[in-house]
C-alpha positions as a printed Julia matrix, in Angstrom:
103×3 Matrix{Float64}:
  12.61  -45.13  -42.85
  13.13  -42.37  -40.34
  10.36  -40.26  -38.91
  10.32  -36.65  -39.95
  11.17  -34.26  -37.15
   8.78  -31.38  -36.93
  10.32  -27.93  -36.64
  10.02  -26.3   -33.23
   6.82  -24.37  -32.63
   7.24  -20.61  -32.42
   7.11  -19.13  -28.94
   3.75  -17.54  -28.27
   3.8   -15.26  -25.26
   0.83  -15.27  -22.93
  -0.68  -12.02  -21.69
   1.08  -12.45  -18.34
   4.45  -12.85  -20.06
   3.92   -9.77  -22.21
   2.89   -7.23  -19.6
   2.65   -8.02  -15.91
   0.97   -5.12  -14.1
   2.45   -6.35  -10.81
   5.93   -7.52  -11.66
   7.88   -9.35   -8.99
  10.99   -7.42   -8.18
  14.26   -9.2    -7.69
  15.51   -6.1    -5.88
  16.5    -6.94   -2.28
  15.12   -3.63   -0.97
  11.56   -3.99    0.36
   8.86   -1.96   -1.37
   8.65    1.47    0.2
   6.95    4.84   -0.08
   8.61    8.19    0.41
   7.38   10.35    3.28
   5.5    12.65    0.89
   3.86    9.67   -0.88
   2.86    8.21    2.49
   1.35   11.53    3.61
  -0.69   11.73    0.42
  -1.93    8.13    0.73
  -2.94    8.65    4.36
  -4.47   12.07    3.6
  -2.38   13.91    6.16
   0.24   16.6     6.11
   3.93   15.76    5.96
   4.3    17.55    9.3
   1.72   15.25   10.92
   3.45   12.22    9.42
   6.8    13.47   10.73
   5.24   13.61   14.21
   4.08   10.0    13.84
   7.6     9.02   12.79
   9.08   10.91   15.73
   6.85    9.13   18.3
   7.51    5.72   16.73
   4.27    4.94   14.89
   6.29    4.58   11.69
   9.89    3.54   11.23
  11.73    4.95    8.27
  15.09    4.61    6.64
  17.09    7.5     5.3
  18.84    7.5     1.96
  20.55   10.77    1.09
  17.9    13.46    1.69
  14.91   11.14    1.34
  13.17    9.02    3.98
  11.32    5.79    3.15
   8.55    3.91    4.97
   7.62    0.28    4.3
   4.52   -0.02    2.12
   3.21   -2.88    4.26
   3.25   -0.64    7.34
   1.55    2.23    5.47
  -1.21   -0.1     4.23
  -1.66   -1.6     7.7
  -2.01    1.89    9.2
  -4.5     2.86    6.47
  -6.65   -0.23    7.14
  -6.66    0.66   10.85
  -7.77    4.21   10.02
 -10.63    2.9     7.87
 -11.8     0.54   10.64
 -11.66    3.34   13.24
 -13.67    5.67   11.04
 -16.29    2.97   10.42
 -16.57    2.28   14.16
 -16.97    6.0    14.95
 -19.63    6.36   12.25
 -21.5     3.4    13.77
 -21.35    5.02   17.24
 -22.76    8.26   15.82
 -25.54    6.35   14.04
 -26.51    4.5    17.22
 -26.41    7.72   19.25
 -28.66    9.44   16.68
 -31.16    6.57   16.8
 -31.27    6.82   20.6
 -31.68   10.6    20.46
 -28.36   11.18   22.21
 -26.7    13.03   19.35
 -27.52   16.62   18.39
 -26.8    17.83   14.87
């Protein structure tokens, strides 16, 4: 007597297999923002961002008429801005407590 072979179970996709909100790209190009996207994220004008590119704060690559900046560098710069603003706010708070700051 031979054992009955069960039919294969149907494939049931998990949520991650159906829709991954952060898909991993197999594209060799690193994730980048355009100059205008970067300016919007950093809440600055494109002209100001162009000045930062010119003095070397950001490196960019050109493709046709568009320039691209690495997302990792944009996010690093943004984190630095947030830390600076927090430090300045703390200095103002301390100065106010000591009576050294006029409104």
